[in-house]
py3Dmol code that shows the C-alpha trace and the ligand (Angstrom):
import py3Dmol

protein = """\
ATOM      1  CA  MET A   1     -24.621   2.234  31.924  1.00  0.00           C
ATOM      2  CA  ILE A   2     -22.497   5.346  31.976  1.00  0.00           C
ATOM      3  CA  ARG A   3     -20.233   5.469  29.379  1.00  0.00           C
ATOM      4  CA  THR A   4     -18.200   7.573  26.999  1.00  0.00           C
ATOM      5  CA  PRO A   5     -20.018   8.566  24.023  1.00  0.00           C
ATOM      6  CA  ASP A   6     -18.784   7.168  20.544  1.00  0.00           C
ATOM      7  CA  ASP A   7     -18.548  10.641  19.018  1.00  0.00           C
ATOM      8  CA  PHE A   8     -16.277  12.044  21.818  1.00  0.00           C
ATOM      9  CA  THR A   9     -12.628  12.896  21.234  1.00  0.00           C
ATOM     10  CA  SER A  10     -10.237  13.389  24.049  1.00  0.00           C
ATOM     11  CA  LEU A  11      -8.122  16.537  23.775  1.00  0.00           C
ATOM     12  CA  ALA A  12      -5.154  17.398  26.005  1.00  0.00           C
ATOM     13  CA  GLU A  13      -4.369  20.676  24.408  1.00  0.00           C
ATOM     14  CA  PRO A  14      -6.156  23.837  25.326  1.00  0.00           C
ATOM     15  CA  ARG A  15      -8.030  25.778  22.846  1.00  0.00           C
ATOM     16  CA  ASP A  16      -9.004  29.544  22.667  1.00  0.00           C
ATOM     17  CA  ASP A  17     -12.675  28.979  21.921  1.00  0.00           C
ATOM     18  CA  PRO A  18     -15.491  31.343  23.097  1.00  0.00           C
ATOM     19  CA  GLY A  19     -17.994  28.489  22.183  1.00  0.00           C
ATOM     20  CA  ALA A  20     -16.380  26.323  24.779  1.00  0.00           C
ATOM     21  CA  LEU A  21     -18.599  24.674  27.361  1.00  0.00           C
ATOM     22  CA  THR A  22     -17.149  24.018  30.902  1.00  0.00           C
ATOM     23  CA  PHE A  23     -17.970  21.476  33.486  1.00  0.00           C
ATOM     24  CA  VAL A  24     -17.434  23.489  36.951  1.00  0.00           C
ATOM     25  CA  PHE A  25     -17.178  21.336  40.001  1.00  0.00           C
ATOM     26  CA  ARG A  26     -17.800  22.533  43.383  1.00  0.00           C
ATOM     27  CA  GLY A  27     -16.880  19.376  45.551  1.00  0.00           C
ATOM     28  CA  ASP A  28     -19.209  16.648  44.126  1.00  0.00           C
ATOM     29  CA  GLU A  29     -21.475  19.613  42.437  1.00  0.00           C
ATOM     30  CA  LEU A  30     -21.834  20.353  38.882  1.00  0.00           C
ATOM     31  CA  LEU A  31     -22.590  24.018  37.750  1.00  0.00           C
ATOM     32  CA  VAL A  32     -25.679  23.442  35.449  1.00  0.00           C
ATOM     33  CA  ALA A  33     -28.381  25.678  33.966  1.00  0.00           C
ATOM     34  CA  GLY A  34     -31.872  24.154  33.425  1.00  0.00           C
ATOM     35  CA  GLU A  35     -33.187  20.612  33.577  1.00  0.00           C
ATOM     36  CA  ALA A  36     -31.572  19.119  30.521  1.00  0.00           C
ATOM     37  CA  PRO A  37     -29.080  20.207  31.983  1.00  0.00           C
ATOM     38  CA  ALA A  38     -26.761  22.774  30.346  1.00  0.00           C
ATOM     39  CA  LEU A  39     -22.965  23.804  30.863  1.00  0.00           C
ATOM     40  CA  PRO A  40     -21.892  27.187  31.232  1.00  0.00           C
ATOM     41  CA  ASP A  41     -20.238  28.794  28.139  1.00  0.00           C
ATOM     42  CA  ALA A  42     -16.830  31.188  28.360  1.00  0.00           C
ATOM     43  CA  ALA A  43     -19.093  34.223  28.981  1.00  0.00           C
ATOM     44  CA  ALA A  44     -20.878  32.546  31.812  1.00  0.00           C
ATOM     45  CA  CYS A  45     -17.547  31.219  33.299  1.00  0.00           C
ATOM     46  CA  LEU A  46     -16.044  34.627  33.348  1.00  0.00           C
ATOM     47  CA  ALA A  47     -19.311  35.899  34.895  1.00  0.00           C
ATOM     48  CA  HIS A  48     -18.535  33.480  37.708  1.00  0.00           C
ATOM     49  CA  GLY A  49     -15.016  34.794  37.970  1.00  0.00           C
ATOM     50  CA  LEU A  50     -13.447  31.509  36.512  1.00  0.00           C
ATOM     51  CA  ALA A  51     -10.258  32.267  34.633  1.00  0.00           C
ATOM     52  CA  PRO A  52      -9.400  30.315  31.441  1.00  0.00           C
ATOM     53  CA  ARG A  53      -6.038  29.360  32.737  1.00  0.00           C
ATOM     54  CA  SER A  54      -7.644  27.280  35.468  1.00  0.00           C
ATOM     55  CA  MET A  55      -9.304  25.150  33.192  1.00  0.00           C
ATOM     56  CA  VAL A  56      -8.404  21.708  31.961  1.00  0.00           C
ATOM     57  CA  PRO A  57      -9.114  20.503  28.193  1.00  0.00           C
ATOM     58  CA  VAL A  58     -11.481  17.690  28.130  1.00  0.00           C
ATOM     59  CA  GLY A  59     -12.155  17.101  24.526  1.00  0.00           C
ATOM     60  CA  LEU A  60     -14.554  17.512  21.517  1.00  0.00           C
ATOM     61  CA  TRP A  61     -18.129  16.484  21.609  1.00  0.00           C
ATOM     62  CA  ARG A  62     -20.920  17.251  19.227  1.00  0.00           C
ATOM     63  CA  GLY A  63     -19.035  20.178  17.835  1.00  0.00           C
ATOM     64  CA  ALA A  64     -18.374  21.697  21.132  1.00  0.00           C
ATOM     65  CA  TYR A  65     -14.898  22.097  22.898  1.00  0.00           C
ATOM     66  CA  LEU A  66     -15.304  20.830  26.650  1.00  0.00           C
ATOM     67  CA  ARG A  67     -13.302  21.812  29.465  1.00  0.00           C
ATOM     68  CA  ALA A  68     -13.283  21.098  33.319  1.00  0.00           C
ATOM     69  CA  ALA A  69     -12.386  23.362  36.333  1.00  0.00           C
ATOM     70  CA  LEU A  70     -12.758  23.435  40.059  1.00  0.00           C
ATOM     71  CA  ALA A  71     -14.778  26.196  41.578  1.00  0.00           C
ATOM     72  CA  PRO A  72     -13.040  28.148  44.271  1.00  0.00           C
ATOM     73  CA  PRO A  73     -14.523  27.202  47.788  1.00  0.00           C
ATOM     74  CA  GLY A  74     -17.602  29.293  48.335  1.00  0.00           C
ATOM     75  CA  LEU A  75     -18.209  30.279  44.878  1.00  0.00           C
ATOM     76  CA  GLU A  76     -22.162  30.699  44.616  1.00  0.00           C
ATOM     77  CA  ALA A  77     -23.920  30.331  41.302  1.00  0.00           C
ATOM     78  CA  ARG A  78     -25.008  33.353  39.323  1.00  0.00           C
ATOM     79  CA  PRO A  79     -28.814  33.732  38.598  1.00  0.00           C
ATOM     80  CA  GLY A  80     -30.033  31.171  36.153  1.00  0.00           C
ATOM     81  CA  PHE A  81     -27.244  28.423  37.159  1.00  0.00           C
ATOM     82  CA  ALA A  82     -27.371  26.405  40.219  1.00  0.00           C
ATOM     83  CA  PHE A  83     -24.786  23.870  41.598  1.00  0.00           C
ATOM     84  CA  ARG A  84     -26.325  20.383  41.652  1.00  0.00           C
ATOM     85  CA  ALA A  85     -25.189  17.279  43.202  1.00  0.00           C
ATOM     86  CA  LEU A  86     -23.503  14.982  40.461  1.00  0.00           C
ATOM     87  CA  ARG A  87     -25.067  12.032  42.087  1.00  0.00           C
ATOM     88  CA  ALA A  88     -28.376  13.716  41.860  1.00  0.00           C
ATOM     89  CA  LEU A  89     -28.092  13.845  38.063  1.00  0.00           C
ATOM     90  CA  PHE A  90     -27.726  10.158  37.876  1.00  0.00           C
ATOM     91  CA  GLY A  91     -31.025   9.041  36.270  1.00  0.00           C
ATOM     92  CA  ARG A  92     -31.910  12.409  34.743  1.00  0.00           C
ATOM     93  CA  ALA A  93     -28.974  13.240  32.357  1.00  0.00           C
ATOM     94  CA  ASP A  94     -28.223  10.795  29.821  1.00  0.00           C
ATOM     95  CA  ASP A  95     -25.257   8.239  30.110  1.00  0.00           C
ATOM     96  CA  ALA A  96     -23.076   9.906  27.714  1.00  0.00           C
ATOM     97  CA  PHE A  97     -23.449  13.351  29.435  1.00  0.00           C
ATOM     98  CA  LEU A  98     -22.711  11.595  32.865  1.00  0.00           C
ATOM     99  CA  GLY A  99     -19.783   9.670  31.319  1.00  0.00           C
ATOM    100  CA  LEU A 100     -18.219  12.928  30.029  1.00  0.00           C
ATOM    101  CA  ALA A 101     -18.904  14.867  33.577  1.00  0.00           C
ATOM    102  CA  GLY A 102     -17.105  11.782  35.231  1.00  0.00           C
ATOM    103  CA  ARG A 103     -14.255  12.182  33.054  1.00  0.00           C
ATOM    104  CA  ALA A 104     -14.228  16.052  33.499  1.00  0.00           C
ATOM    105  CA  LYS A 105     -14.352  15.845  37.210  1.00  0.00           C
ATOM    106  CA  GLN A 106     -11.472  13.635  37.457  1.00  0.00           C
ATOM    107  CA  LEU A 107      -9.389  15.474  35.202  1.00  0.00           C
ATOM    108  CA  ALA A 108     -10.293  18.773  36.917  1.00  0.00           C
ATOM    109  CA  GLU A 109      -9.268  17.022  40.306  1.00  0.00           C
ATOM    110  CA  TRP A 110      -6.133  15.496  38.991  1.00  0.00           C
ATOM    111  CA  ASP A 111      -4.945  18.833  37.551  1.00  0.00           C
ATOM    112  CA  ALA A 112      -5.886  20.901  40.895  1.00  0.00           C
ATOM    113  CA  THR A 113      -3.986  18.465  42.959  1.00  0.00           C
ATOM    114  CA  HIS A 114      -0.826  18.268  40.819  1.00  0.00           C
ATOM    115  CA  ARG A 115       0.284  21.693  40.802  1.00  0.00           C
ATOM    116  CA  PHE A 116       3.560  20.564  42.810  1.00  0.00           C
ATOM    117  CA  CYS A 117       5.915  17.781  42.300  1.00  0.00           C
ATOM    118  CA  GLY A 118       5.377  14.864  44.687  1.00  0.00           C
ATOM    119  CA  ALA A 119       9.100  14.058  44.761  1.00  0.00           C
ATOM    120  CA  CYS A 120      10.930  17.487  45.011  1.00  0.00           C
ATOM    121  CA  GLY A 121       8.158  19.918  45.685  1.00  0.00           C
ATOM    122  CA  ALA A 122       8.788  22.357  42.743  1.00  0.00           C
ATOM    123  CA  ALA A 123       6.177  23.645  40.531  1.00  0.00           C
ATOM    124  CA  THR A 124       4.633  21.513  37.701  1.00  0.00           C
ATOM    125  CA  ALA A 125       3.362  22.522  34.232  1.00  0.00           C
ATOM    126  CA  ARG A 126       1.170  20.723  31.789  1.00  0.00           C
ATOM    127  CA  MET A 127       2.964  18.946  29.120  1.00  0.00           C
ATOM    128  CA  ALA A 128       2.135  19.908  25.721  1.00  0.00           C
ATOM    129  CA  GLY A 129       0.252  17.450  23.503  1.00  0.00           C
ATOM    130  CA  GLU A 130      -0.108  14.946  26.508  1.00  0.00           C
ATOM    131  CA  ARG A 131      -2.284  14.443  29.229  1.00  0.00           C
ATOM    132  CA  ALA A 132       0.497  14.732  31.924  1.00  0.00           C
ATOM    133  CA  MET A 133       2.097  17.255  34.436  1.00  0.00           C
ATOM    134  CA  ARG A 134       5.744  17.609  34.270  1.00  0.00           C
ATOM    135  CA  CYS A 135       7.875  18.843  37.303  1.00  0.00           C
ATOM    136  CA  THR A 136       9.746  22.142  36.407  1.00  0.00           C
ATOM    137  CA  ALA A 137      12.837  21.275  38.324  1.00  0.00           C
ATOM    138  CA  CYS A 138      13.383  17.422  38.292  1.00  0.00           C
ATOM    139  CA  GLY A 139      11.331  16.347  35.151  1.00  0.00           C
ATOM    140  CA  ARG A 140       9.072  13.856  37.061  1.00  0.00           C
ATOM    141  CA  THR A 141       6.147  13.442  35.143  1.00  0.00           C
ATOM    142  CA  ALA A 142       2.520  12.681  36.871  1.00  0.00           C
ATOM    143  CA  TYR A 143      -0.547  11.218  34.898  1.00  0.00           C
ATOM    144  CA  PRO A 144      -3.984  11.102  35.836  1.00  0.00           C
ATOM    145  CA  ARG A 145      -4.515   8.808  38.676  1.00  0.00           C
ATOM    146  CA  ILE A 146      -7.017   5.729  38.097  1.00  0.00           C
ATOM    147  CA  SER A 147      -7.637   3.360  41.165  1.00  0.00           C
ATOM    148  CA  PRO A 148      -8.710  -0.006  39.818  1.00  0.00           C
ATOM    149  CA  ALA A 149     -11.313  -1.889  41.813  1.00  0.00           C
ATOM    150  CA  MET A 150     -13.176  -4.854  41.621  1.00  0.00           C
ATOM    151  CA  MET A 151     -16.853  -5.999  41.877  1.00  0.00           C
ATOM    152  CA  VAL A 152     -18.213  -9.522  42.280  1.00  0.00           C
ATOM    153  CA  LEU A 153     -21.765 -10.822  42.206  1.00  0.00           C
ATOM    154  CA  VAL A 154     -21.072 -14.198  43.828  1.00  0.00           C
ATOM    155  CA  ARG A 155     -23.920 -16.870  42.795  1.00  0.00           C
ATOM    156  CA  ARG A 156     -24.803 -20.218  44.661  1.00  0.00           C
ATOM    157  CA  GLY A 157     -27.023 -22.193  42.564  1.00  0.00           C
ATOM    158  CA  PRO A 158     -30.197 -19.963  41.555  1.00  0.00           C
ATOM    159  CA  ARG A 159     -29.262 -17.525  44.357  1.00  0.00           C
ATOM    160  CA  ILE A 160     -27.151 -14.410  44.219  1.00  0.00           C
ATOM    161  CA  LEU A 161     -25.237 -12.390  47.236  1.00  0.00           C
ATOM    162  CA  LEU A 162     -26.360  -9.050  47.765  1.00  0.00           C
ATOM    163  CA  ALA A 163     -24.674  -6.666  50.569  1.00  0.00           C
ATOM    164  CA  ARG A 164     -24.589  -3.267  51.990  1.00  0.00           C
ATOM    165  CA  HIS A 165     -21.430  -1.973  52.627  1.00  0.00           C
ATOM    166  CA  ALA A 166     -20.752  -0.366  56.007  1.00  0.00           C
ATOM    167  CA  ARG A 167     -19.032   2.927  54.597  1.00  0.00           C
ATOM    168  CA  GLY A 168     -21.183   3.240  51.559  1.00  0.00           C
ATOM    169  CA  THR A 169     -24.367   4.607  49.981  1.00  0.00           C
ATOM    170  CA  GLY A 170     -26.542   2.198  52.082  1.00  0.00           C
ATOM    171  CA  ARG A 171     -27.652   0.931  48.898  1.00  0.00           C
ATOM    172  CA  TRP A 172     -27.799  -3.302  48.377  1.00  0.00           C
ATOM    173  CA  SER A 173     -25.033  -4.218  45.851  1.00  0.00           C
ATOM    174  CA  ALA A 174     -22.501  -6.878  44.773  1.00  0.00           C
ATOM    175  CA  LEU A 175     -19.435  -7.267  46.823  1.00  0.00           C
ATOM    176  CA  ALA A 176     -16.569  -4.556  45.866  1.00  0.00           C
ATOM    177  CA  GLY A 177     -13.145  -3.194  46.951  1.00  0.00           C
ATOM    178  CA  PHE A 178     -10.063  -1.674  45.690  1.00  0.00           C
ATOM    179  CA  VAL A 179      -7.297  -3.839  44.053  1.00  0.00           C
ATOM    180  CA  GLU A 180      -4.107  -3.547  46.409  1.00  0.00           C
ATOM    181  CA  ALA A 181      -0.565  -2.710  45.168  1.00  0.00           C
ATOM    182  CA  GLY A 182       0.968  -5.811  43.759  1.00  0.00           C
ATOM    183  CA  GLU A 183      -2.126  -7.617  43.228  1.00  0.00           C
ATOM    184  CA  SER A 184      -4.102  -8.906  40.178  1.00  0.00           C
ATOM    185  CA  ILE A 185      -7.748  -8.087  39.675  1.00  0.00           C
ATOM    186  CA  GLU A 186      -8.724 -11.741  40.323  1.00  0.00           C
ATOM    187  CA  GLU A 187      -6.440 -11.956  43.216  1.00  0.00           C
ATOM    188  CA  ALA A 188      -8.439  -8.905  44.661  1.00  0.00           C
ATOM    189  CA  VAL A 189     -12.020 -10.724  44.113  1.00  0.00           C
ATOM    190  CA  HIS A 190     -10.747 -13.889  46.039  1.00  0.00           C
ATOM    191  CA  ARG A 191      -9.115 -11.720  48.724  1.00  0.00           C
ATOM    192  CA  GLU A 192     -12.289  -9.488  49.138  1.00  0.00           C
ATOM    193  CA  VAL A 193     -15.005 -12.111  49.141  1.00  0.00           C
ATOM    194  CA  ARG A 194     -12.875 -13.932  51.757  1.00  0.00           C
ATOM    195  CA  GLU A 195     -12.392 -10.905  53.927  1.00  0.00           C
ATOM    196  CA  GLU A 196     -15.863  -9.501  53.486  1.00  0.00           C
ATOM    197  CA  VAL A 197     -17.980 -12.538  54.055  1.00  0.00           C
ATOM    198  CA  GLY A 198     -15.764 -15.559  54.466  1.00  0.00           C
ATOM    199  CA  LEU A 199     -16.514 -17.317  51.053  1.00  0.00           C
ATOM    200  CA  ALA A 200     -14.304 -19.121  48.747  1.00  0.00           C
ATOM    201  CA  VAL A 201     -15.389 -18.560  44.821  1.00  0.00           C
ATOM    202  CA  ARG A 202     -14.391 -20.004  41.542  1.00  0.00           C
ATOM    203  CA  ASP A 203     -14.959 -19.575  37.889  1.00  0.00           C
ATOM    204  CA  LEU A 204     -14.744 -16.027  37.816  1.00  0.00           C
ATOM    205  CA  ARG A 205     -16.193 -14.224  34.580  1.00  0.00           C
ATOM    206  CA  TYR A 206     -15.668 -10.872  33.260  1.00  0.00           C
ATOM    207  CA  PHE A 207     -18.913  -8.949  32.912  1.00  0.00           C
ATOM    208  CA  ALA A 208     -18.116  -5.324  32.235  1.00  0.00           C
ATOM    209  CA  SER A 209     -16.043  -2.134  33.463  1.00  0.00           C
ATOM    210  CA  GLN A 210     -16.867   1.557  34.139  1.00  0.00           C
ATOM    211  CA  SER A 211     -15.230   4.627  35.072  1.00  0.00           C
ATOM    212  CA  TRP A 212     -16.444   5.948  38.347  1.00  0.00           C
ATOM    213  CA  PRO A 213     -15.649   9.415  39.346  1.00  0.00           C
ATOM    214  CA  PHE A 214     -15.984   9.255  43.259  1.00  0.00           C
ATOM    215  CA  PRO A 215     -13.329   9.725  43.171  1.00  0.00           C
ATOM    216  CA  HIS A 216     -11.189   8.023  40.408  1.00  0.00           C
ATOM    217  CA  SER A 217     -11.969   4.250  40.269  1.00  0.00           C
ATOM    218  CA  LEU A 218     -12.171   1.877  37.360  1.00  0.00           C
ATOM    219  CA  MET A 219     -14.592  -0.787  38.358  1.00  0.00           C
ATOM    220  CA  VAL A 220     -13.965  -4.037  36.952  1.00  0.00           C
ATOM    221  CA  ALA A 221     -17.157  -6.425  37.481  1.00  0.00           C
ATOM    222  CA  PHE A 222     -17.137 -10.284  37.349  1.00  0.00           C
ATOM    223  CA  THR A 223     -19.486 -13.066  38.546  1.00  0.00           C
ATOM    224  CA  ALA A 224     -18.161 -15.972  40.446  1.00  0.00           C
ATOM    225  CA  GLU A 225     -19.759 -19.037  41.718  1.00  0.00           C
ATOM    226  CA  HIS A 226     -19.779 -20.141  45.352  1.00  0.00           C
ATOM    227  CA  ALA A 227     -16.994 -22.732  45.965  1.00  0.00           C
ATOM    228  CA  GLY A 228     -17.130 -23.172  49.889  1.00  0.00           C
ATOM    229  CA  GLY A 229     -17.945 -21.505  53.241  1.00  0.00           C
ATOM    230  CA  GLU A 230     -21.102 -20.172  54.941  1.00  0.00           C
ATOM    231  CA  LEU A 231     -21.667 -16.235  55.137  1.00  0.00           C
ATOM    232  CA  ARG A 232     -19.698 -14.481  57.700  1.00  0.00           C
ATOM    233  CA  PRO A 233     -20.144 -10.821  56.965  1.00  0.00           C
ATOM    234  CA  ASP A 234     -17.006  -8.798  58.550  1.00  0.00           C
ATOM    235  CA  ALA A 235     -18.762  -6.161  60.666  1.00  0.00           C
ATOM    236  CA  ALA A 236     -16.355  -3.473  59.965  1.00  0.00           C
ATOM    237  CA  GLU A 237     -16.826  -3.787  56.211  1.00  0.00           C
ATOM    238  CA  ILE A 238     -20.295  -5.159  55.656  1.00  0.00           C
ATOM    239  CA  ALA A 239     -23.364  -3.867  57.352  1.00  0.00           C
ATOM    240  CA  GLU A 240     -25.688  -6.734  55.989  1.00  0.00           C
ATOM    241  CA  ALA A 241     -25.212  -9.531  53.474  1.00  0.00           C
ATOM    242  CA  ARG A 242     -27.698 -12.212  52.384  1.00  0.00           C
ATOM    243  CA  TRP A 243     -28.523 -14.431  49.523  1.00  0.00           C
ATOM    244  CA  PHE A 244     -31.538 -13.628  47.224  1.00  0.00           C
ATOM    245  CA  GLY A 245     -33.246 -16.528  45.387  1.00  0.00           C
ATOM    246  CA  PRO A 246     -35.851 -16.952  42.831  1.00  0.00           C
ATOM    247  CA  GLY A 247     -39.142 -15.314  43.767  1.00  0.00           C
ATOM    248  CA  GLU A 248     -37.761 -13.107  46.401  1.00  0.00           C
ATOM    249  CA  ALA A 249     -38.088  -9.487  45.862  1.00  0.00           C
ATOM    250  CA  LEU A 250     -34.785  -7.520  45.579  1.00  0.00           C
ATOM    251  CA  PRO A 251     -34.294  -4.693  48.069  1.00  0.00           C
ATOM    252  CA  GLU A 252     -35.586  -1.338  46.585  1.00  0.00           C
ATOM    253  CA  ALA A 253     -32.305   0.597  47.750  1.00  0.00           C
ATOM    254  CA  LEU A 254     -30.592  -1.308  44.934  1.00  0.00           C
ATOM    255  CA  ALA A 255     -27.146   0.020  43.552  1.00  0.00           C
ATOM    256  CA  MET A 256     -27.895   3.165  41.612  1.00  0.00           C
ATOM    257  CA  PRO A 257     -29.278   2.968  38.114  1.00  0.00           C
ATOM    258  CA  GLN A 258     -26.830   3.481  35.366  1.00  0.00           C
ATOM    259  CA  SER A 259     -24.009   1.833  37.801  1.00  0.00           C
ATOM    260  CA  VAL A 260     -22.252  -1.449  36.508  1.00  0.00           C
ATOM    261  CA  ALA A 261     -23.318  -2.866  39.885  1.00  0.00           C
ATOM    262  CA  ARG A 262     -26.711  -2.232  38.928  1.00  0.00           C
ATOM    263  CA  ALA A 263     -26.408  -3.783  35.259  1.00  0.00           C
ATOM    264  CA  LEU A 264     -24.670  -6.693  36.922  1.00  0.00           C
ATOM    265  CA  ILE A 265     -27.375  -7.384  39.326  1.00  0.00           C
ATOM    266  CA  GLU A 266     -30.295  -7.005  36.632  1.00  0.00           C
ATOM    267  CA  ALA A 267     -28.234  -9.506  34.129  1.00  0.00           C
ATOM    268  CA  HIS A 268     -28.281 -11.920  36.977  1.00  0.00           C
ATOM    269  CA  ARG A 269     -31.518 -11.425  38.841  1.00  0.00           C
ATOM    270  CA  PRO A 270     -32.858 -14.769  39.851  1.00  0.00           C
ATOM    271  CA  LEU A 271     -36.149 -15.798  37.888  1.00  0.00           C
TER     272      LEU A 271
END
"""
ligand_1 = """\
1
ZN
Zn 10.303 17.355 41.030
"""
view = py3Dmol.view(width=600, height=400)
view.addModel(protein, "pdb")
view.setStyle({"model": 0}, {"cartoon": {"style": "trace"}})
view.addModel(ligand_1, "xyz")
view.setStyle({"model": 1}, {"stick": {}})
view.zoomTo()
view.show()
């Protein structure tokens, strides 16, 4: 599962370090060299016309200072580098690298979209020593935005419920949805299961959580037992939903490897 490596230290204060490595994003693509993949150093960033002041500190990992930046639209990779879809790196790069890339992407996007105060419209400035942006006029402070979402694998006896979301990647997964303002995670589970497939559930059990950078979710995964109702998928949200039992092959297009969804399904695969 994608995760923050144990030997990573978050850092909110920029450093002047010629050895700095930078996650440079163009949309959902990451600028890398080679297959490993490697990140551009300070010289490579300058060669791409990226100014150090546009970069957000991310942290320290294995002796390197990591930072993040959004590429201006239309920036082309220099020879030896390529922009590669972050999703395409899943399954190739290791979990720790992807965890840091996801963190970097969220920080770079947050920084780029909070240059002005949401209340009064004046310019903001990064706060010293803290991961926050402060309005230079009214003092309003903005922190990185994280949107909690829930995921639930519903079980009925030996069977599990998988679905393809109408607006998703087309892969089969557990049910999922964003928590609404004013809701607890548990309330969101009950509401989403009722809305998406018309079932009641009980016995929610926490499984794991995972940061997911498309765009800034914190996915909290559960299992739950069927408590009533028959499948009535809401066509606006669910393209297809069905139970899978022992001896039945699960769909090939399952939730992405390294996602909490995949770990949740694999841990409860009917035997
Ligand atoms: Zn303001």
